[in-house]
N, C-alpha and C positions, 0 to 999 in steps of 0.2 A: 840711627838710620844712615846708611851709606848711599851716596849718589855717584854714579858713573855717568857723566853727562856727555860722553863721546866714546863709543865702542863700535867695532865692526864685527858683530857676532856672526855674520854670514861668512867670515873668513876662517872660522874654526872648522877643522876637519874632524878627525877622530876624537878631538878633545871637547867637542861641543857638549856632550852629555855631562862631562865633569864640570864644564864651565857653568851650565845651567844649574847643576846641583849646588855649586858655590853661591850663585846668585840667590837661589831659593833659601839655602841654609843661613846665609848672612844677611838676607833681605836687602839686596843691593838693587835699588832702582837704576835701570840701565837704559840709556838712550841709544838705540841701535841705529846709527846713521847708515846711509847707503851711498855708493859711488856711481850707481847707474840703475837702470830699471831692473835687470836681473838680480842685483844685490838687494834691492828693495823688496822684491817678491820673496826672496829667500828670508829676509829679515821678518817679513810678515808671517811666514811659515813658522819661524822660530818663536815669534811672539805668541802664536797660538798655543805654544807649549808652556809658556811662562808668563804669568800676569804682571811680573815686574819689568817686562821688556816693552819699551816704547819704540816701535819702528817708524822711521820717517824717510821720505823720499828726497833724494838730491842727486845732482850730477857733479862729481868731483872735477876740479879743473883739469886733472890729467885726462879725463875721459870726455871733456867738453867738446873736442873736435868731432867726436862721433855723433853728437846731437845738435850741433850748431845749425844745421840745415833741416832739422826735424823738430823744431820747437813746438809746433802744434800738437805733436804726438804726446808731449809731456803734460799737457793741460789736465787730462783726466786723473793722472796720477798725483799731480800737485793738489788738485781739488780733493782727492781721497785722503791724502796724508794729513795727519793732525798737526804737524809742524814740518819744517823744511830743513834738510841737511843730509849730507854735507855738501855745501856749495862754496864757491869762492874763487880766488885767484891764486896762482902760484907762479911767481917770476923768479924763483930760486931753484927748486928741484927740476922744474921744466925749463930747460936751457934753450929750447928752440923758440925764439921770439915770434916766429911765424904762427905759433899756436895761440898767442895772447889775444888776438881779436876774437877768436872763437870762444875762449874763456870768458871774455867780457860780454859777448853776446848772450851766452847761456846764463851767466850770472845775472845780468840785467833782466832777463826774462823771468827768472825766479824771484828777484827782488820786487819786480812790478806785481807779480802774483801775491807775494807775501804782504805787500802793502794793501792790495785790494782785499785780500782774504784775512788780513790782520793775524798773520801766523808768525810764530817764533822762527828764527833762522839760526842754524849752527854753521859757523863760517870757518873756512880755511883761508889764511891770509899771508902765507909764507912769501916774503920778499915783495909784497904788494900792500903793506899795511896802510900807507897813506892813500892809495887808490881805493881801498876798501872803505876807509873813513869817509872819503868824498862821496862814494856811492851810497853809503848809509844815510848821509845827510841829504843827498839828492832825492832818495826814495822815501825818506822819512820813516825808516825802519825802527820800530820801537823795541827796546830791550834785546838787541842782538847778542848772541853768544859767540864769542871769539874763542876758537879751539886752539890750544897749544901755542899761545902767543909767544913769539921769540924776537920781536922787532924792537925798535927804539922806544925808550921810556917816555919820550915826549909824545909820541903817537899813542902809547898806552894811556897816558893821562888824558889826551884829547878824546880817545874812545870812551874812557870812563866818564868824562864830562858829558859826552853825548848820551850815555845811558847803557853802555855795553857791560856785559858780564864776561868773565874770563875763566876758562878751564885751566887748571894747573894739573899736569899729569906726571907720568913716570920719569920724565927727564929730570925732575927736581931731585931725584935720588942720586943723580950723577953730575949735574951741571950747576956751577955757581951762577952762571948767567940766568938760568931759570929760577934759581933761588932768589936772585936779585929782583926778578920780575914778580915773583910771588910776594916779596916784601912790598912791592909797589901797588899790588892789586888791593883796592879797598875791600875790607872784610865783607861788606854788604853786596859786593859784586863777585864774590869768589865761588867757583864751582870746582869740583874735582873730576878727573877723567882718567881713563886707562889707555885709550886708543888700542885696546886689545883686539886681536892677539898680537898685532904686529909692532906696537910701540915698544914693548919690552924686548922683543926679538931684535929690533933694530939696534937697541942699546947694548944688550948683553948676550944675544943669541938664543934666549929661551922664550918659549911661547908664553905670552902674558895671560895670566888667569885672573878672574874677577877679584880675588882677595887682595891683589896688589893695591887696590884702591885704599885699603886701610893703611898700607905703608905710605902711600901718597899723603893721606890726611895727617899721619904722624909727622912726616917730614915738614909739611906746611906748618904744623903746630910749632915745631922747633924753630923754623925760620921766623915765625911771627911771635915767638916767645909766648906761646899759648899752650893749650893742652889738646890732645887729639879729640877729646870729647867736645871741647868748645868749638873746634874747627868743624867737626862733623855736624854739630847743631847749627852752626852758621850756614854751612852749605845746604843743609836740609831746609832751613828757613828761606834761603835764597831761591832754591829750586821750587818750593811751594809757592813762593811769591810769583814766580814766572808762570807756573801752571794756573794759578788763580786768576791771572790776567787774561786768560784765553778760554772762551766758552767750550771749545772742543776738548781742551786738556782738563778743564774743570769737570766735564762729563766723564772723562777718563778717570779722573781722581775719585769720583764717586762710584765708579764701576770697577773696571778691571784692576785698578790699583788699590781697591778699598781695603784689603787686608794689610797693605803696607802703609798707606798714608791717610786713610779715611778716618 
């Protein structure tokens, strides 16, 4: 079983049908994160076509300023969503520091809801790894998922000690830095992701398709001196452990994902 713990299926255009066909054929459980309300609604539409897609609501730090003064409008959607993501901070790609307070305001709103509702969170941490760690500790977020970690190894170890899981994605195919991070991620905290369709496009100009997740698992196996089968099994075990810890996702496991993991 393959797990793609972070993808943006709403970003596919004409390739969506082909992407869903790959997900179905290869039985790839795909967590479809969102960046805002329209992308969440689109992800829900896509999930209605494929039982292997888990759509979740989040506000990406890049779009946080659009929502910082409308937080009350987010509550029904947070309540509806079985988990939360993509949320977080970005102090690297977002160079305008005047946007950081809005990012923080939106993130804290989501973290407070995640704590109250006991929901998993899928986090963006670029350039703000220490700040994210501090917030996770403050809000007592259990089993956070850190997407595409690329920060300092000491913070990675601190996040792991806190209980975080880490997605390793397509950049491992190109970057020794990411391979070093993959070596440092404990096997029992490892997940795989694609960030499709844009992750691969950012790296090599091609639209990322779901089957790339197999290449990611194979590269992780090389880095960890293991086998693709062992890595895939570990990632599946880790993902099922996360699902089993949440009653909403446990219900999902018994229902819409029954053919895949039931």
